Phi, psi and omega in degrees: 000128184282147178266132183268196178267123190255140181230135184256132180232141172245007180230126181297321179296319183287324172302312186294326175302311183293313177308306176307311179303311178300307188300321181292347184252007179076023181259117181285141179226159174230146180235146175209150177290144172288148181296334182253308175194153176084203186224150173245125171253131182243131170259148184294150170293153181085011178292150170303149189302323184291326179287323172307309182294323176298319177297315182295320182294317179296323177295313177303317181290322179289322182284334174279359181077016181269060182279132182292000000 
């Protein structure tokens, strides 16, 4: 079973922002609690490069605290 791209969040609001970002772009995501703390959001394997890069850029923006 292929593993998608996993993103770690410790704040539910930031997690929700990322999930909304993905959904608005038609990217399905799954979320699960991390075994230690926080949440893991997974985007599917096989995304087009531009979608993968957009997800990575948004995650970086969120983690850098660059919220609009």
